[in-house]
C-alpha positions in Angstrom: -4.5 11.1 -11.0 -6.5 14.1 -9.7 -8.6 15.3 -13.1 -10.1 18.7 -12.7 -13.7 18.6 -14.3 -13.5 22.4 -15.5 -9.9 21.9 -17.1 -10.9 18.9 -18.7 -14.0 20.7 -20.4 -11.7 23.4 -21.9 -9.4 20.4 -23.6 -12.3 18.1 -24.9 -16.4 19.0 -25.2 -17.6 16.6 -21.8 -21.6 16.7 -22.4 -22.3 14.8 -19.0 -22.1 15.6 -15.4 -19.2 15.0 -13.6 -20.7 11.7 -11.9 -22.1 10.7 -15.2 -18.7 11.2 -16.6 -17.0 9.1 -13.8 -19.7 6.3 -14.2 -19.1 6.0 -18.1 -15.1 6.0 -17.7 -15.1 3.4 -15.2 -17.2 1.1 -17.6 -14.8 1.8 -20.3 -11.6 0.7 -18.1 -10.6 3.4 -16.0 -12.0 3.4 -12.5 -13.2 6.5 -11.0 -13.6 5.6 -7.3 -14.5 9.3 -5.9 -15.2 12.8 -6.8 -14.2 15.8 -4.7 -16.0 19.1 -4.8 -13.6 21.7 -3.1 -16.2 23.8 -2.7 -18.6 21.4 -0.8 -20.1 23.1 2.4 -18.5 26.2 2.0 -20.7 29.6 1.4 -20.6 33.2 1.6 -17.0 33.6 1.3 -16.1 36.7 -0.8 -13.1 38.4 -2.1 -12.1 41.6 0.4 -9.6 44.5 0.0 -7.9 46.0 3.3 -8.0 49.5 3.2 -6.6 50.1 6.3 -4.8 48.2 9.6 -4.5 49.3 13.0 -3.8 47.8 16.4 -6.5 46.5 18.6 -6.3 48.8 21.9 -6.8 45.7 24.3 -4.4 43.5 22.5 -0.9 42.7 21.7 -1.5 40.8 18.5 -4.8 41.4 17.2 -5.9 44.1 14.2 -8.7 46.2 13.5 -9.3 46.1 9.8 -11.2 48.0 7.6 -12.3 46.0 4.4 -13.9 46.5 1.3 -16.2 43.8 0.2 -18.0 45.5 -2.3 -20.8 47.1 0.0 -21.5 50.9 0.2 -19.5 50.7 3.7 -16.3 49.3 4.9 -16.6 46.3 7.0 -14.8 46.3 10.3 -13.2 42.6 11.1 -10.9 41.9 13.9 -7.8 39.8 12.6 -4.9 38.1 14.3 -2.5 37.1 11.5 0.9 38.6 11.9 0.9 39.1 7.8 -2.4 41.2 7.3 -1.5 44.7 6.1 -3.1 47.5 4.0 -3.4 46.9 0.3 -4.0 43.2 0.4 -6.6 41.5 -1.5 -7.7 38.4 1.0 -10.5 35.9 1.5 -13.3 37.1 3.6 -16.0 34.8 5.2 -19.1 37.2 5.9 -21.4 36.7 8.9 -23.4 33.8 8.3 -20.7 32.1 6.3 -19.9 28.3 6.3 -16.1 27.5 6.3 -14.3 24.0 6.8 -15.7 21.5 9.3 -19.0 23.4 8.6 -18.2 26.1 11.3 -20.4 29.2 11.1 -19.2 32.7 11.2 -21.1 35.0 13.2 -21.0 38.9 14.0 -19.6 39.3 17.3 -17.1 41.4 19.8 -13.7 40.4 20.2 -12.1 42.2 23.4 -14.6 45.1 22.9 -14.5 45.5 19.5 -17.1 44.7 16.7 -16.1 42.1 14.1 -17.9 41.7 11.0 -16.8 38.5 9.4 -13.4 36.7 9.3 -10.0 37.1 7.2 -9.5 33.4 6.1 -6.3 31.1 5.4 -6.6 28.6 2.6 -6.4 25.9 5.3 -9.7 27.4 6.8 -11.6 26.6 4.0 -10.5 23.3 3.1 -7.0 23.5 1.5 -4.9 20.8 3.0 -1.2 22.0 4.9 0.4 20.0 1.7 -0.7 22.2 -1.3 -1.1 25.7 0.6 1.9 28.1 -0.1 4.4 27.9 2.8 4.7 31.7 2.6 1.1 32.0 4.1 1.5 29.0 6.5 1.3 31.3 9.6 -1.3 33.7 8.5 -3.9 34.6 6.0 -3.9 34.0 2.2 -2.9 37.0 0.2 -3.7 37.1 -3.7 -1.1 38.3 -6.0 -3.7 39.7 -8.3 -6.2 42.3 -7.9 -9.7 41.1 -7.8 -13.0 42.8 -7.6 -14.0 43.2 -3.8 -17.5 41.2 -2.6 -16.7 38.8 -6.0 -16.6 34.9 -5.3 -13.4 33.8 -3.5 -14.3 30.2 -4.4 -14.5 31.0 -7.9 -11.4 32.8 -7.6 -9.5 29.8 -6.0 -10.9 27.3 -8.7 -13.0 25.7 -6.0 -16.1 25.6 -8.0 -15.0 22.2 -9.6 -15.0 18.6 -9.4 -12.0 16.7 -9.1 -12.4 13.1 -10.4 -9.9 10.3 -8.9 -8.6 8.6 -12.0 -7.6 5.3 -10.5 -4.9 4.7 -13.2 -3.8 1.0 -13.9 0.2 0.8 -14.7 -0.6 0.0 -18.4 -2.6 3.3 -18.8 0.0 5.7 -17.7 -0.9 7.5 -21.0 -3.6 9.2 -18.7 -1.4 10.6 -16.3 -1.6 13.9 -18.0 -4.6 15.7 -18.8 -4.0 15.7 -22.6 -3.9 11.8 -22.1 -7.1 12.3 -20.1 -8.5 14.4 -22.5 -8.0 11.8 -25.5 -9.7 8.9 -23.2 -12.8 11.1 -22.4 -12.9 12.2 -26.1 -12.8 8.8 -27.4 -15.6 7.8 -24.9 -17.9 10.2 -26.0 -16.7 10.5 -29.8 -15.0 13.8 -29.3 -11.8 15.0 -30.5 -9.8 17.0 -28.1 -8.6 20.4 -28.9 -5.2 21.9 -27.6 -3.8 25.3 -27.9 -0.1 24.5 -28.8 1.5 28.1 -29.5 5.3 27.9 -30.7 8.0 29.4 -28.7 9.6 32.9 -29.6 13.3 32.3 -29.7 15.9 34.6 -29.1 19.3 35.2 -31.1 22.0 33.9 -28.8 22.5 30.3 -29.5 21.9 27.7 -26.8 24.7 25.6 -27.6 27.0 28.5 -26.9 26.1 29.1 -23.4 25.8 25.2 -22.4 27.4 22.0 -23.7 25.2 18.5 -23.0 26.1 14.8 -23.3 24.9 11.5 -22.3 27.3 8.7 -21.5 24.9 5.7 -21.9 21.9 6.5 -24.3 20.3 3.1 -22.6 20.2 5.3 -19.5 18.5 8.6 -21.1 17.2 7.5 -24.6 16.3 11.3 -24.9 17.9 14.1 -23.2 16.9 17.7 -24.2 17.7 20.9 -22.8 16.5 24.5 -23.3 17.8 27.8 -21.7 15.9 30.8 -20.8 17.7 33.9 -19.8 16.7 36.9 -17.7 14.1 35.3 -16.0 12.4 37.0 -12.7 11.3 34.4 -10.0 7.9 35.5 -8.5 4.4 33.9 -7.8 2.8 32.3 -10.4 -0.3 33.6 -11.9 -3.8 32.8 -10.2 -4.7 30.7 -13.4 -1.6 28.4 -13.1 -1.9 28.1 -9.1 -5.5 27.1 -9.5 -4.2 24.2 -11.8 -1.8 22.9 -9.3 -4.0 22.9 -6.3 -6.6 20.9 -8.0 -3.9 18.3 -8.9 -2.6 18.3 -5.4 0.6 20.3 -5.9 1.8 23.1 -3.7 2.7 26.4 -5.8 6.4 27.5 -5.2 7.4 30.0 -7.6 6.7 30.6 -11.5 9.4 28.8 -12.7 8.9 25.6 -10.6 5.2 25.7 -10.9 5.8 25.5 -15.0 7.7 22.3 -14.5 4.8 20.7 -12.4 2.1 22.3 -14.8 4.0 20.7 -17.7 4.0 17.3 -15.7 0.1 17.4 -15.3 -0.7 18.7 -18.8 1.6 16.4 -20.6 2.4 13.6 -18.5 6.0 14.8 -18.8 8.0 15.2 -15.8 10.4 18.0 -15.9 13.1 19.6 -14.4 14.7 23.2 -13.8 18.3 24.0 -13.0 19.8 27.4 -12.0 22.1 28.1 -15.0 24.9 29.8 -13.0 25.2 27.1 -10.4 25.9 24.6 -13.1 29.8 24.3 -12.8 31.8 24.7 -16.2 28.4 25.3 -18.0 28.4 21.5 -18.7 25.7 19.2 -18.1 26.3 15.4 -18.3 23.9 12.5 -17.5 26.2 9.4 -16.3 26.1 7.1 -13.6 27.3 7.9 -9.9 30.7 7.5 -8.8 31.9 5.6 -6.1 31.6 7.8 -2.6 29.7 10.4 -4.4 26.8 12.0 -2.5 24.1 14.6 -3.2 21.9 16.6 -1.0 18.4 16.6 -2.8 15.8 19.4 -2.8 14.3 17.7 0.2 17.3 18.6 2.2 18.4 15.0 2.6 21.8 13.8 2.2 22.3 10.5 0.0 25.2 8.5 -0.5 24.9 7.4 -4.1 25.6 4.0 -5.7 26.7 3.0 -9.0 23.1 2.0 -10.3 21.9 5.6 -9.7 21.7 7.6 -12.8 22.7 11.4 -12.1 22.5 14.6 -13.8 25.9 16.1 -13.3 28.0 19.3 -14.2 31.7 19.6 -14.5 32.2 19.0 -10.8 29.4 17.1 -9.3 26.0 15.6 -9.2 23.4 18.0 -9.5 20.2 15.7 -9.6 19.1 12.1 -9.6 17.7 11.5 -12.7 13.9 11.2 -13.1 13.6 11.3 -9.5 14.7 14.7 -7.9 17.0 17.8 -8.3 20.0 18.6 -6.1 19.9 21.1 -3.6 22.9 22.8 -5.1 21.4 23.6 -8.3 17.7 24.7 -7.0 16.1 27.6 -8.5 15.4 30.8 -5.8 14.7 34.1 -5.6 17.8 35.0 -6.8 18.1 32.9 -10.1 18.1 34.8 -13.3 18.7 32.0 -16.0 17.1 28.7 -16.0 17.9 25.4 -17.8 14.8 23.2 -18.6 15.2 19.7 -18.7 12.9 17.2 -20.8 14.1 13.6 -21.2 13.3 9.8 -21.2 15.1 7.8 -18.4 15.6 4.2 -18.0 12.7 3.2 -16.1 14.2 0.5 -13.9 16.9 2.5 -12.7 14.5 5.3 -11.9 12.2 2.9 -10.0 15.1 1.4 -8.0 16.6 4.9 -7.1 13.2 6.2 -5.9 12.8 2.9 -3.7 16.4 3.3 -2.4 16.2 6.7 -1.1 12.4 7.0 -0.3 12.2 9.5 -2.9 8.9 8.3 -4.7 7.1 11.1 -6.3 4.6 11.9 -9.1 7.7 12.3 -11.4 9.4 9.2 -11.0 6.0 7.3 -11.1 5.4 8.5 -14.5 9.0 7.6 -15.7 8.2 4.2 -14.1 5.6 3.7 -16.2 6.2 5.4 -19.1 5.8 8.7 -21.1 4.6 9.8 -24.4 7.7 9.9 -26.6 6.2 12.1 -29.2 5.9 14.9 -26.9 9.1 15.4 -25.2 10.1 18.0 -27.5 6.6 20.0 -27.1 6.4 19.4 -23.5 10.1 21.4 -23.2 9.0 24.2 -26.0 5.9 24.9 -23.7 7.7 25.3 -20.7 10.1 27.8 -22.4 7.3 29.9 -23.8 5.6 29.6 -20.4 8.7 31.0 -18.9 9.0 33.7 -21.2 5.4 34.9 -20.8 5.0 34.2 -16.8 8.7 35.4 -15.9 9.7 37.5 -18.7 12.7 35.4 -19.9 14.4 35.3 -23.3 14.6 31.8 -25.0 17.8 30.9 -26.1 17.9 29.7 -29.7 17.8 26.1 -30.3 17.2 23.0 -28.4 20.5 20.9 -26.7 19.9 17.2 -27.4 22.2 14.8 -26.6 20.1 11.6 -27.5 16.5 11.2 -29.1 13.9 9.1 -29.8 11.7 9.0 -33.1 8.2 9.0 -31.3 7.0 7.2 -34.2 3.6 5.7 -34.4 3.2 1.8 -34.4 1.5 0.4 -37.2 -0.8 -2.6 -36.7 -2.6 -4.7 -39.3 -6.1 -6.3 -37.9 -9.0 -8.2 -39.8 -12.3 -7.5 -38.8 -13.3 -11.0 -38.7 -11.0 -11.8 -36.0 -12.4 -8.9 -33.8 -15.9 -10.1 -34.4 -14.5 -13.8 -33.6 -12.7 -12.9 -30.3 -15.5 -10.6 -29.1 -18.6 -12.9 -30.4 -20.0 -9.6 -31.8 -20.8 -8.7 -35.8 -19.6 -5.2 -36.0 -19.6 -3.6 -39.2 -16.4 -2.4 -40.9 -17.6 1.3 -40.4 -18.4 0.9 -36.6 -14.7 -0.7 -36.0 -13.0 2.1 -38.2 -15.2 5.0 -35.9 -14.0 3.6 -33.1 -10.3 3.8 -34.0 -11.0 7.2 -35.4 -12.5 8.2 -31.9 -9.5 7.1 -30.1 -7.1 9.5 -32.6 -5.7 6.4 -34.2 -5.0 6.7 -38.1 -6.6 3.8 -40.2 -6.9 2.9 -43.5 -8.9 -0.2 -44.8 -9.0 -2.7 -47.8 -11.1 -5.4 -48.7 -9.6 -8.7 -49.2 -11.4 -12.2 -49.9 -14.6 -10.8 -48.5 -12.9 -9.3 -45.2 -12.0 -5.9 -44.1 -8.1 -5.2 -43.1 -7.4 -2.2 -40.9 -3.7 -0.6 -40.9 -4.1 1.1 -37.8 -1.5 3.9 -37.1 -1.1 4.0 -33.2 0.3 7.2 -31.8 3.3 7.2 -29.4 1.1 8.7 -26.7 -0.6 5.0 -26.4 2.6 3.0 -25.9 0.2 0.1 -24.3 -0.8 -0.8 -27.7 1.6 -3.0 -29.8 -0.1 -6.0 -31.0 -3.5 -7.1 -32.2 -4.8 -8.1 -29.1 -4.4 -4.5 -27.5 -6.6 -3.2 -30.5 -9.2 -5.9 -29.9 -9.3 -4.6 -26.2 -9.7 -0.9 -27.4 -12.5 -2.0 -29.6 -14.3 -4.1 -26.8 -13.9 -1.5 -24.0 -15.3 1.4 -26.5 -18.1 -0.6 -27.8 -19.0 -1.6 -24.3 -18.3 -4.7 -22.2 -22.3 -4.4 -21.2 -22.9 -4.9 -24.9 -20.8 -8.0 -25.6 -23.0 -11.2 -25.9 -23.1 -13.7 -23.4 -22.4 -17.4 -24.4 -22.0 -20.5 -22.6 -19.4 -23.1 -23.2 -20.6 -25.9 -25.5 -18.2 -28.6 -23.8 -19.7 -30.9 -21.3 -18.9 -29.0 -17.5 -17.2 -31.3 -15.0 -18.3 -30.9 -11.2 -15.5 -29.4 -9.2 -14.6 -31.6 -6.3 -12.0 -31.0 -3.4 -8.9 -33.2 -3.5 -7.8 -34.8 -0.1 -5.4 -32.0 0.9 -7.9 -29.4 0.3 -10.5 -31.3 2.2 -8.2 -31.9 5.2 -7.4 -27.9 5.2 -10.9 -27.1 5.2 -11.9 -29.4 8.2 -9.1 -28.1 9.9 -10.4 -24.7 9.5 -13.9 -25.5 10.5 -12.6 -27.4 13.7 -10.5 -24.3 14.9 -13.4 -22.2 14.2 -15.4 -24.3 16.0 -12.9 -24.0 19.0 -13.3 -20.3 19.2 -10.2 -18.9 17.0 -10.9 -16.6 14.0 -8.9 -16.8 10.7 -6.3 -14.6 9.9 -4.4 -14.1 6.8 -0.7 -12.6 7.5 2.2 -11.2 4.8 4.2 -13.8 3.2 6.8 -11.4 3.0 8.9 -10.8 6.4 11.6 -8.7 8.1 15.0 -9.7 8.1 14.8 -11.1 11.5 11.3 -12.5 11.4 12.6 -15.8 10.8 14.9 -16.2 13.6 12.7 -18.4 15.9 9.6 -21.0 15.5 11.3 -23.0 12.5 10.2 -26.4 12.4 12.3 -27.0 9.4 15.9 -26.2 8.4 15.9 -23.6 5.7 18.1 -21.2 4.0 17.2 -17.6 3.7 15.0 -16.7 0.5 15.6 -12.9 0.2 13.9 -10.6 -2.8 16.1 -8.9 -5.0 14.6 -5.9 -4.9 12.3 -5.5 -1.6 9.4 -2.8 -1.5 10.6 -2.1 2.2 12.9 -3.8 4.9 9.6 -5.2 6.5 9.0 -7.2 3.5 12.1 -8.7 2.3 12.3 -12.0 3.1 9.9 -15.2 2.3 8.7 -16.5 5.3 9.6 -19.7 7.1 6.8 -19.6 10.1 3.4 -18.7 10.5 3.7 -17.5 14.0 5.4 -13.9 13.5 2.4 -12.6 11.7 0.0 -13.9 14.2 2.2 -12.2 16.7 1.9 -9.0 14.7 -1.7 -9.5 14.9 -1.6 -9.8 18.9 0.1 -6.8 19.1 -1.9 -4.5 16.7 -5.2 -5.6 18.6 -3.5 -4.8 22.2 -2.8 -1.6 21.1 -6.3 -1.2 20.3 -7.7 -2.4 23.6 -8.3 -5.8 22.4 -6.6 -8.1 24.9 -8.7 -11.6 24.4 -7.2 -12.6 21.0 -7.6 -16.1 19.6 -6.6 -16.2 15.8 -5.3 -19.0 13.4 -3.8 -19.2 10.0 -3.6 -21.9 7.4 -1.0 -20.9 4.7 2.2 -21.6 3.0 6.0 -21.1 4.4 8.7 -21.0 2.0 11.6 -24.0 2.9 15.0 -23.6 0.8 18.0 -25.8 0.9 21.2 -24.0 -0.1 21.2 -26.0 -3.3 18.0 -24.8 -4.4 17.6 -21.7 -6.1 13.7 -21.8 -5.6 12.1 -22.7 -2.1 9.7 -25.0 -1.8 6.1 -23.9 -0.4 4.8 -26.2 2.7 1.4 -26.0 3.9 1.6 -24.9 7.7 -1.1 -24.3 10.5 -0.7 -21.8 13.3 -2.5 -20.4 16.2 -2.0 -17.7 18.9 -4.0 -17.4 22.0 -3.7 -14.6 24.6 -6.3 -13.0 27.3 -9.2 -14.7 28.5 -10.8 -17.7 27.1 -13.8 -17.4 28.7 -14.8 -13.6 30.0 -16.2 -13.2 33.5 -20.1 -13.0 34.1 -22.3 -13.2 37.0 -22.0 -17.0 37.2 -18.2 -17.2 37.3 -15.0 -15.3 36.8 -12.9 -15.2 33.5 -10.9 -18.3 32.7 -7.2 -17.4 31.2 -5.9 -18.9 28.4 -3.1 -21.7 29.3 -0.8 -24.1 27.9 -3.5 -26.9 28.3 -6.0 -25.1 26.3 -3.3 -24.6 23.3 -2.3 -28.2 23.8 -5.9 -29.1 23.7 -6.9 -27.6 20.6 -3.6 -29.2 18.9 -4.8 -32.8 20.3 -8.2 -31.9 19.1 -7.0 -31.5 15.4 -4.6 -34.4 15.5 -7.1 -36.8 16.6 -9.2 -35.7 13.9 -6.4 -37.0 11.3 -7.4 -40.7 12.5 -3.3 -41.2 12.6 -2.1 -44.6 12.7 1.4 -43.3 14.1 1.9 -42.4 17.7 2.0 -38.6 18.4 4.3 -37.5 21.3 5.2 -34.2 23.0 8.7 -33.5 24.6 10.0 -30.3 25.8 13.1 -30.6 23.4 14.4 -28.9 20.2 12.9 -25.4 21.4 14.6 -22.3 20.5 14.8 -19.0 23.0 11.5 -17.8 22.3 9.8 -20.3 23.8 9.1 -20.8 27.8 11.3 -23.8 28.8 8.6 -25.1 31.4 5.2 -24.4 29.2 6.1 -25.5 26.0 6.7 -28.8 23.8 7.6 -29.6 20.5 5.3 -32.1 18.8 6.5 -35.5 17.3 4.8 -38.0 15.0 6.6 -41.3 15.3 9.8 -39.5 16.0 9.7 -36.7 13.5 9.1 -33.4 14.7 5.8 -31.7 13.4 4.9 -28.9 15.5 5.3 -27.0 18.8 3.0 -25.6 21.5 3.7 -23.6 24.5 3.8 -20.3 25.7 6.3 -17.6 24.6 9.2 -17.0 26.7 8.4 -14.0 29.3 11.5 -12.3 28.1 10.6 -12.3 24.5 7.1 -11.1 25.4 8.6 -8.5 27.0 11.2 -7.5 24.4 8.2 -7.5 21.7 5.6 -5.7 23.6 3.4 -8.8 23.8 1.3 -10.2 26.7 1.2 -13.6 28.1 0.7 -15.7 24.6 0.5 -19.0 23.7 1.1 -20.3 20.2 0.7 -23.8 18.2 2.4 -24.5 14.9 2.2 -27.8 12.8 3.7 -28.6 9.6 0.6 -30.3 7.6 2.8 -32.0 5.0 3.8 -35.2 7.2 0.3 -35.3 8.3 -1.1 -35.3 4.7 1.0 -38.4 3.8 0.8 -40.1 7.3 -1.0 -43.6 7.4 -4.4 -43.5 8.9 -5.9 -45.8 11.6 -9.1 -47.7 11.6 -12.2 -46.4 13.6 -14.4 -48.9 15.0 -17.5 -48.2 16.7 -18.0 -49.7 20.2 -21.3 -50.2 21.6 -21.9 -48.7 25.1 -21.0 -50.6 27.9 -23.2 -53.1 29.5 -21.3 -53.6 32.9 -20.4 -51.4 35.4 -16.9 -49.8 35.5 -14.6 -49.3 38.6 -12.0 -46.6 39.6 -9.1 -46.0 41.8 -7.2 -43.0 42.8 -3.5 -42.7 43.2 -1.4 -40.0 44.5 2.5 -39.8 44.0 5.3 -37.8 44.9 7.9 -37.7 42.2 10.7 -35.7 40.8 9.6 -32.5 39.2 12.0 -33.5 36.2 9.4 -36.4 35.3 6.9 -35.5 32.9 2.9 -36.3 32.9 3.7 -38.1 29.5 6.5 -40.3 30.9 4.0 -41.1 33.9 1.0 -42.2 31.6 3.6 -44.2 29.7 4.5 -46.2 32.4 0.6 -46.6 33.8 -0.6 -47.6 30.4 2.0 -50.1 29.5 1.5 -52.2 32.9 -2.4 -51.2 33.7 -3.4 -54.3 32.1 -6.4 -55.0 29.3 -9.2 -53.6 31.5 -7.7 -50.4 31.9 -9.7 -47.8 29.9 -8.9 -44.4 30.9 -6.2 -42.4 33.1 -7.3 -39.0 34.1 -5.0 -36.2 36.3 -6.9 -34.6 38.5 -4.5 -32.9 40.8 -0.9 -31.2 40.7 0.6 -29.7 43.7 3.9 -28.0 44.1 5.0 -26.0 47.5 7.1 -25.8 50.3 5.4 -28.5 52.0 7.1 -31.0 49.6 10.8 -31.7 49.6 12.5 -29.6 47.0 12.7 -30.4 43.4 9.3 -32.8 43.8 5.8 -32.4 43.0 2.6 -34.3 43.8 0.2 -35.8 41.0 -2.9 -37.5 41.4 -4.8 -39.5 38.8 -8.1 -41.5 38.5 -7.8 -45.0 37.0 -11.0 -46.3 35.2 -11.3 -50.1 34.7 -14.0 -51.8 32.8 -14.5 -55.2 31.3 -17.0 -54.9 28.3 -17.9 -58.6 28.7 -18.5 -59.1 32.4 -18.5 -57.4 35.6 -15.0 -56.9 37.1 -14.4 -58.2 40.7 -12.5 -56.4 43.3 -9.6 -58.8 42.9 -9.0 -58.3 39.1 -8.7 -54.5 39.7 -6.8 -54.8 42.9 -4.2 -57.0 41.1 -4.1 -54.6 37.8 -3.9 -51.6 40.5 -1.1 -53.1 42.1 1.1 -53.7 38.9 0.7 -49.9 38.5 2.1 -48.8 41.9 4.9 -51.2 41.7 6.1 -50.0 38.2 5.9 -46.6 39.3 8.0 -46.9 42.4 10.2 -49.3 40.4 10.7 -47.3 37.3 10.3 -43.6 38.0 11.1 -43.8 41.8 7.6 -42.6 42.7 6.4 -42.5 46.5 2.7 -43.6 46.6 0.8 -41.2 49.0 
């Protein structure tokens, strides 16, 4: 929440600067990450009064203005704003002034006419488009009140202020209003807030003779109250009210709507105003939406409502979404003469769901979701009605129309001084604790019993976050000062923490991948509805969130690849084309008979672009299938598996390239995949040529491990033989290696593929592969006869089993 330092000082004595206040409040529990000074960098900007306007002789749109800025003579200023006119009170940047973005205003000539300054729009002195009044969006800002020419325009606009950003946690929604913020600051410095709550003056006409109100279910609206103000005149709000709204980040609209927004930021109580004459039957009803019912909200959007929506309705139709946004069919316009003010408490769960369903999250819905001060619902309504009388000349009808109500009574909690000191490790006196409760504005009485002090604490409804003894202890701790609490060490003997085997293996895998040049990524575990269609290693049913925040985060993920592909796409759009990332995390696998999914540890990687960039020594080396497969093999070799790992181009879905992809098996069980994405999939998803791998770590954690035996360096020389074969392109390299290793003999140490050739010089559907076979006898020198006999067996087996032709 944006908290105005100047407004805060009007509500409570603040003995320190904004910076010191921010530091102190952050220590006591509400973080203040930043302070904004609206006048920062601005200077020499004053109030001006436009005395006369005439057309520029050399322009169709420029005007020559004579402006009174408090000097002896009028100042001539050239202005191109379409709304400039004589008699206006405006913002003037004098020569030498600094406006937004440190732009300096200089005296000069515009098409031959002297211009001694600049007439400014609010945006030109730092106001954002979201808070500047729409009526001045295409021109200069015009004050609705007479101000002294030459006086400080920044002061008039409330810009000599400091706006503190209170980063309020959900449990401290009591500070989502200036009164709550004043109580918090007052408690921090031991000063009580002072509020000017004047009574509302009612007329003679009973409100219940003008309007009836009802609530179908009190659970939907535990408190629902209306007041009627007649004979209002819609117009601009006074400058003091507009300044309050500007500094809270709210755009002023008109005096009635501005009053409702002012009440929201002052009390933390969201309010709404209806045009009485647009309420059919002069009947207001709080009910659930009906089947097929629709509503056009104030933002101009149409919504098909559902049964879970709570609506405010008249005799014919819905006129507002309760706690979220009013309907366009009952909005306040310049022709409104009678206003119905609403102050209520709505079911927070329904408000949240409705706001999310229609993407209508607002300051009002946020407050209803988190909670409001139930004791101030009526006071907020009375204050709004009083202001409508003062600022819009309205007559307040007699009485409040109440359909449901809440007591707003305080919560009474008993707590012992010994309990407080025991939990905090302090030796606070009875008086010190009582003073803290008093500073918080809590009623407190004490009594002594068995040498201990017992406090009976009356917690007002504005602190609905406090209901039990630990809540009170927390209040004592934060106001006493967390930094003052004594530091102690546990008396028990500490056990040195160690990683279990699974944690050790995960950490080892991360190190291996980072050593291979991949960077770790962490992606969302929540995915879109179609993100689990591909890259599945296990069969799983969909696990959907009951109430997702967005459509892109509605299902628990069943693979890690999709998140990494998002990262590739994100980097590519920003010019990063060489990407090598990995992620180790959990996926969520659920069978149809399970209510909750099982969490499985997965490891995945993605590579695209160049593996090695080009330099003066060599050209760039692109990532390919064998790079990705080599990384996977390196990982699996480190597991020292006793079983057999195989690769086969089967069990792949349509997102993988059929000729450059493979499933990974451990003793026949599918544990992963590796390969390139299908070119069509890459094109559809705006991806470059991309290679991926994914492993299910669960089977690897429990797989049997082999023995590692150290072998001394060979004492005798090895011998090699090269063989080139012509073979069908349907036969894989793995099949060829299986045949060679099965018949190669006990001295065959290694088989290395060193050449692959395909082309029109070979018969159709064939390929040429060349291998080097290395033989070694660690006990003696090999003979030519032994190697030739073993090599002959290989050639015969390749011809017989795979129909290979020896080249």
